[in-house]
C-alpha positions as CSV (number, residue, x, y, z in Angstrom):
1,M,0.0,0.0,0.0
2,R,1.1,3.6,-0.7
3,C,-0.1,6.7,0.9
4,D,1.0,10.3,1.3
5,V,0.5,10.7,5.1
6,L,0.6,7.6,7.3
7,I,-0.6,8.0,10.9
8,A,0.3,5.3,13.5
9,G,-2.4,5.3,16.1
10,A,-6.1,6.1,15.7
11,G,-6.8,7.8,19.1
12,P,-7.6,11.5,19.5
13,A,-4.1,12.6,18.3
14,G,-4.3,10.3,15.2
15,C,-7.8,11.3,14.3
16,A,-7.0,15.0,14.7
17,A,-3.9,14.5,12.5
18,A,-6.0,12.8,9.8
19,I,-8.6,15.5,9.6
20,A,-6.0,18.2,9.7
21,A,-4.1,16.5,6.8
22,R,-7.3,16.1,4.8
23,R,-8.2,19.8,5.3
24,A,-4.7,21.0,4.4
25,A,-4.4,18.9,1.2
26,P,-7.7,17.2,0.2
27,H,-6.0,15.6,-2.8
28,L,-3.5,13.7,-0.7
29,S,-4.2,10.2,0.7
30,V,-4.2,9.7,4.5
31,V,-4.0,6.3,6.2
32,L,-4.4,5.6,9.9
33,V,-3.2,2.2,11.3
34,D,-4.0,1.0,14.8
35,A,-3.2,-2.2,16.6
36,A,-6.7,-2.3,18.2
37,R,-10.1,-2.8,16.7
38,F,-12.7,-0.2,17.5
39,P,-14.6,0.2,19.7
40,R,-11.9,-0.5,22.2
41,D,-11.6,0.9,25.7
42,K,-8.7,2.8,27.1
43,P,-7.9,3.6,30.8
44,C,-8.5,7.3,31.2
45,A,-10.3,9.6,33.6
46,G,-12.1,10.9,30.5
47,A,-12.1,14.6,31.3
48,I,-12.0,16.9,28.3
49,T,-11.3,20.4,29.7
50,G,-12.5,23.6,28.1
51,G,-9.1,23.9,26.5
52,G,-9.6,20.3,25.2
53,L,-13.0,21.2,23.8
54,R,-11.5,24.2,22.0
55,E,-8.9,21.9,20.5
56,L,-11.6,19.4,19.5
57,E,-13.3,22.2,17.5
58,R,-10.1,23.5,16.0
59,A,-9.4,19.9,14.8
60,G,-12.7,19.8,13.0
61,L,-14.1,17.2,15.3
62,A,-17.4,17.2,17.2
63,L,-18.3,15.8,20.6
64,R,-21.2,13.5,19.7
65,V,-21.1,10.9,22.5
66,P,-22.7,10.9,26.0
67,H,-20.9,13.1,28.4
68,A,-21.2,14.7,31.8
69,V,-20.9,18.5,31.9
70,V,-18.8,20.0,34.7
71,S,-18.9,23.7,35.6
72,H,-16.6,23.9,38.6
73,A,-13.2,22.6,39.9
74,R,-12.1,22.1,43.4
75,L,-8.4,22.1,44.5
76,R,-7.3,20.8,47.9
77,A,-3.8,21.3,49.4
78,L,-2.5,21.1,52.9
79,G,-5.9,20.9,54.4
80,R,-7.4,23.9,52.5
81,E,-9.8,23.8,49.6
82,A,-10.9,26.3,46.9
83,R,-13.9,25.8,44.6
84,V,-13.8,27.9,41.4
85,E,-16.0,28.2,38.3
86,L,-14.5,27.0,35.1
87,P,-14.5,29.8,32.5
88,R,-15.5,27.1,30.0
89,P,-17.2,24.0,31.3
90,A,-15.5,20.6,30.9
91,A,-17.0,17.4,29.6
92,V,-16.3,13.9,31.0
93,V,-16.6,11.0,28.5
94,R,-16.1,7.3,28.3
95,R,-13.1,6.6,26.0
96,V,-14.6,3.5,24.5
97,E,-17.4,5.7,22.9
98,L,-15.3,8.8,22.3
99,D,-12.5,7.1,20.4
100,D,-14.8,5.0,18.3
101,D,-16.7,8.1,17.2
102,L,-13.5,10.0,16.4
103,V,-12.4,7.2,14.2
104,Q,-15.7,7.4,12.4
105,Q,-15.3,11.1,11.9
106,A,-11.8,10.5,10.5
107,R,-13.3,8.0,8.0
108,D,-16.1,10.5,7.1
109,A,-13.4,13.1,6.3
110,G,-11.8,10.7,3.7
111,A,-9.1,9.0,5.7
112,T,-8.6,5.3,5.4
113,V,-8.5,3.5,8.8
114,V,-6.9,0.1,9.0
115,E,-7.7,-1.6,12.3
116,G,-5.8,-4.6,13.8
117,A,-2.6,-3.3,12.2
118,A,0.2,-2.8,14.7
119,L,3.3,-0.8,13.7
120,Q,6.1,-3.4,13.5
121,A,9.1,-1.8,11.8
122,L,10.2,1.4,10.1
123,Q,12.8,2.0,7.4
124,E,13.2,5.3,5.6
125,D,9.8,5.8,3.9
126,R,8.3,2.4,4.6
127,A,6.4,0.9,7.5
128,R,5.7,-2.8,8.2
129,T,2.4,-3.2,9.9
130,G,0.1,-6.1,10.8
131,A,-1.7,-5.3,7.5
132,G,1.4,-5.4,5.4
133,E,3.9,-2.9,4.2
134,I,2.9,0.7,3.7
135,S,5.1,3.3,2.0
136,F,4.5,7.0,2.9
137,G,5.6,10.6,2.3
138,A,5.3,11.6,5.9
139,L,4.6,9.8,9.1
140,V,2.8,11.0,12.3
141,C,3.5,8.8,15.3
142,A,0.4,9.0,17.6
143,D,0.5,5.5,19.1
144,G,0.4,6.5,22.8
145,A,2.6,5.9,25.8
146,A,2.9,2.2,25.2
147,G,3.2,2.3,21.4
148,P,6.4,1.1,19.5
149,S,7.0,4.2,17.4
150,R,9.6,5.9,19.6
151,R,11.5,2.6,20.0
152,L,11.4,2.0,16.2
153,L,12.6,5.6,15.6
154,G,15.5,5.0,18.0
155,L,14.4,7.7,20.4
156,D,14.7,7.8,24.2
157,P,11.5,6.4,25.7
158,G,11.0,9.5,27.8
159,R,9.8,9.7,31.4
160,H,6.7,7.8,32.3
161,A,4.3,8.4,35.3
162,L,1.8,5.9,36.8
163,L,-1.9,6.2,37.5
164,R,-4.4,4.1,39.2
165,E,-8.1,4.5,38.2
166,A,-11.4,3.0,39.2
167,R,-15.1,3.6,38.7
168,V,-17.4,3.9,41.7
169,P,-21.2,4.0,41.5
170,G,-23.3,7.1,42.3
171,A,-22.6,10.7,41.7
172,P,-22.3,12.5,45.1
173,Q,-20.4,15.4,43.6
174,W,-20.3,17.2,40.2
175,D,-16.9,19.0,40.2
176,L,-13.5,18.2,38.9
177,L,-11.9,17.5,42.3
178,F,-8.1,17.5,42.5
179,D,-6.7,16.6,46.0
180,L,-3.0,17.2,46.5
181,D,-3.2,15.7,50.1
182,A,-3.5,12.1,48.9
183,G,-0.1,11.2,50.2
184,V,1.6,10.9,46.8
185,P,3.8,13.3,44.7
186,G,0.8,14.2,42.6
187,Y,-2.9,14.2,43.4
188,A,-6.1,12.1,43.7
189,W,-9.2,12.9,41.6
190,R,-12.9,12.5,41.5
191,F,-14.7,13.3,38.3
192,P,-18.4,12.7,37.5
193,A,-18.9,10.2,34.7
194,P,-21.7,9.9,32.1
195,A,-24.6,7.7,32.9
196,L,-24.3,4.0,32.0
197,A,-27.5,2.1,31.7
198,G,-29.2,5.0,33.5
199,A,-26.9,5.0,36.5
200,M,-24.4,7.8,37.2
201,A,-21.0,7.1,38.5
202,E,-17.6,8.7,39.2
203,T,-14.1,8.0,37.9
204,V,-11.6,8.2,40.7
205,G,-7.9,7.7,40.8
206,V,-4.5,8.8,41.8
207,Y,-1.7,10.3,39.7
208,A,2.0,10.3,40.7
209,H,4.3,12.7,39.0
210,E,7.2,10.5,40.0
211,R,7.3,6.7,40.0
212,T,6.2,5.8,43.5
213,A,5.4,2.4,45.1
214,G,2.1,1.8,46.8
215,L,-0.2,3.8,44.6
216,G,-3.0,1.2,45.0
217,P,-3.0,1.4,48.8
218,A,-2.8,5.2,48.6
219,L,-5.8,5.3,46.4
220,A,-7.7,2.9,48.7
221,A,-6.9,4.9,51.8
222,W,-7.9,8.2,50.1
223,L,-11.2,6.7,48.9
224,G,-11.9,5.6,52.5
225,R,-11.4,9.2,53.7
226,E,-13.8,10.3,51.0
227,G,-16.4,7.8,52.2
228,L,-16.3,5.9,48.9
229,P,-15.8,2.1,48.2
230,A,-12.4,1.1,46.9
231,P,-12.8,-1.2,43.9
232,E,-9.8,-2.8,42.3
233,P,-8.1,-0.1,40.2
234,V,-6.7,-0.3,36.7
235,R,-3.0,0.5,36.4
236,W,-1.7,2.5,33.4
237,P,1.3,4.6,32.5
238,I,1.4,8.0,30.7
239,R,4.4,9.6,29.1
240,L,5.2,13.1,30.4
241,H,6.0,16.0,28.2
242,A,9.6,17.2,28.5
243,P,10.6,20.7,27.2
244,G,13.3,20.4,24.6
245,A,12.7,16.7,24.0
246,P,12.6,15.4,20.4
247,V,9.4,16.1,18.4
248,G,10.2,13.6,15.7
249,K,13.0,12.2,13.6
250,D,14.4,12.5,10.1
251,L,14.1,9.0,8.4
252,G,16.2,9.9,5.4
253,K,13.5,9.7,2.7
254,A,10.7,11.0,5.0
255,Q,10.0,12.7,8.3
256,A,8.3,11.3,11.4
257,L,6.5,13.7,13.7
258,L,5.5,12.7,17.3
259,A,2.0,13.6,18.5
260,G,-0.3,12.7,21.4
261,E,1.2,10.6,24.2
262,A,4.1,9.6,21.9
263,L,5.1,13.3,22.4
264,G,3.9,13.6,26.0
265,V,1.1,14.9,28.3
266,D,1.0,17.7,30.8
267,P,3.1,16.7,33.8
268,L,1.1,18.9,36.2
269,T,-2.4,17.6,35.6
270,G,-1.7,14.5,33.6
271,E,-4.1,15.9,31.0
272,G,-3.7,14.1,27.7
273,I,-6.7,14.5,25.4
274,R,-6.3,18.3,25.0
275,Y,-2.6,18.0,24.0
276,A,-3.3,15.0,21.8
277,L,-5.8,16.9,19.8
278,W,-3.5,19.9,19.6
279,S,-0.3,18.1,18.6
280,G,-2.1,15.8,16.2
281,R,-3.8,18.7,14.5
282,V,-0.5,20.6,14.1
283,A,1.4,17.6,12.9
284,G,-1.2,16.5,10.4
285,A,-1.5,20.0,8.9
286,L,2.2,20.5,8.7
287,A,2.8,17.1,7.1
288,A,0.2,17.4,4.4
289,G,0.9,21.1,3.7
290,A,4.6,20.3,3.2
291,L,3.9,17.3,0.9
292,A,1.4,19.4,-1.1
293,R,4.3,21.7,-1.9
294,R,6.5,18.8,-2.7
295,R,8.6,19.3,0.4
296,A,9.3,17.2,3.5
297,P,7.8,18.5,6.8
298,S,10.4,20.4,8.8
299,L,11.0,19.2,12.4
300,A,12.2,22.7,13.3
301,E,9.0,24.2,12.0
302,Y,6.9,21.7,13.8
303,R,8.6,22.6,17.1
304,V,8.0,26.3,16.4
305,R,4.3,25.7,15.6
306,L,3.8,23.7,18.8
307,A,5.5,26.3,21.0
308,A,3.7,29.3,19.4
309,S,0.2,28.0,20.0
310,R,-2.1,28.6,23.0
311,S,-1.9,25.0,24.2
312,G,1.8,25.0,23.6
313,L,2.2,28.0,25.9
314,A,0.0,26.4,28.6
315,L,2.0,23.1,28.3
316,A,5.3,24.9,28.7
317,V,4.2,26.8,31.8
318,L,2.5,23.7,33.5
319,S,5.6,21.5,32.7
320,R,7.8,24.0,34.6
321,L,5.4,24.1,37.5
322,A,5.0,20.4,38.0
323,G,8.3,19.7,39.7
324,R,7.7,22.6,42.1
325,I,4.1,21.8,43.0
326,Y,5.0,18.2,43.6
327,G,8.4,18.8,45.0
328,P,9.6,18.8,48.7
329,D,8.9,22.5,49.3
330,V,5.4,22.5,50.7
331,R,5.0,26.3,50.2
332,W,4.3,25.6,46.5
333,R,1.4,23.2,47.4
334,R,0.1,25.7,49.9
335,L,-0.5,28.2,47.0
336,A,-2.5,25.7,45.0
337,A,-5.6,26.1,47.2
338,E,-5.5,29.9,47.2
339,P,-8.7,31.2,45.4
340,R,-6.6,33.4,43.1
341,I,-4.3,30.5,42.1
342,A,-7.2,28.1,41.8
343,A,-8.9,30.6,39.5
344,A,-5.8,30.8,37.4
345,F,-5.6,27.0,37.2
346,A,-9.3,27.0,36.0
347,A,-8.5,29.5,33.4
348,V,-5.5,27.5,32.1
349,I,-7.4,24.2,31.7
350,S,-10.4,26.1,30.2
351,G,-8.2,27.3,27.4
352,H,-8.4,31.0,28.3
353,P,-6.5,33.5,26.2
354,A,-2.7,33.6,26.7
355,R,-2.8,37.1,28.3
356,L,-5.1,35.8,31.1
357,L,-3.0,32.7,31.5
358,A,0.1,34.8,32.0
359,A,-1.7,37.2,34.4
360,G,-3.3,34.5,36.4
361,L,-0.2,32.5,36.9
362,A,2.0,35.5,37.8
363,A,1.5,35.0,41.5
364,L,2.4,31.4,41.4
365,V,5.7,31.7,39.5
366,D,6.9,34.8,41.3
367,P,9.6,33.6,43.7
368,V,9.4,36.8,45.7
369,R,5.7,36.3,46.5
370,L,6.4,32.7,47.4
371,E,9.1,33.7,49.9
372,Q,6.8,36.2,51.5
373,R,4.3,33.5,52.5
């Protein structure tokens, strides 16, 4: 098989890349390959923040699956709590439904989706997959934290973090709750989930910014303090974004661009869907636009386009803050539950304009103000 743009991975990043490529150059062929067959489930808290919903729209995708709408966030730290309104409400979905529908939207846009076709090998402008060999003009690697693309490209695997997630019945609260007092270098969460067979539920879990033993017991203990049952959690890794890390690789006859969790998620919140849609959209448009001009996509231009966007700015700021918030200096965590800082956090995850992002976070990144507390 021959195509112009090959995309490895048909999750949110891959589907965003496919539609962006079709929009940039409708005459080019776009093929997505994925090791799974859809619908397939994926461990994920399922929150699409306001910033993520904005990226969904920019990618030309629609939210057409059942979802819970969330208008407020709560942040806890060192025994204090702040509840703030989200400038743009978030949506919580089930990934089994979301990803299946995004694949259908990619198909409707003219992309060819090949399921059950794991990426097995890469050589210059050819990929060996479970469905045979595919030659390509450009490659977008969007196959997630556990996908083989980075290894096949000879890139460092990057830094992974661990999560534990479970679903509990009922819906006693309707906020995005982030609790930094869960006893891990990260936070525990409670998000409302869409109704399943008429019954509401919550997704609960714990995220550790650093690899830490005992996440399961930590989650169980925290759920006990919340008055919730402690079902057996699912364990899953995510790859964290690292400023300055590779964004792709020159294959000689073609270029490979990393997107989604193959590139990395926000280390502060662990949010992945927003940044998958963002990087996939940028990668797909760049790859197809370059090929339409009979050029190879530029890795340097890809890095610049990522950094110059609203989500790129947010990711850069949050990546810098993660080590401080979850580090040994508790003064940083104390700030997290201040109303002003909580409001800034709400603005960031809601995809607010960059000027508001910068103004809202000024108090948090100002070391003088930190020392005065």
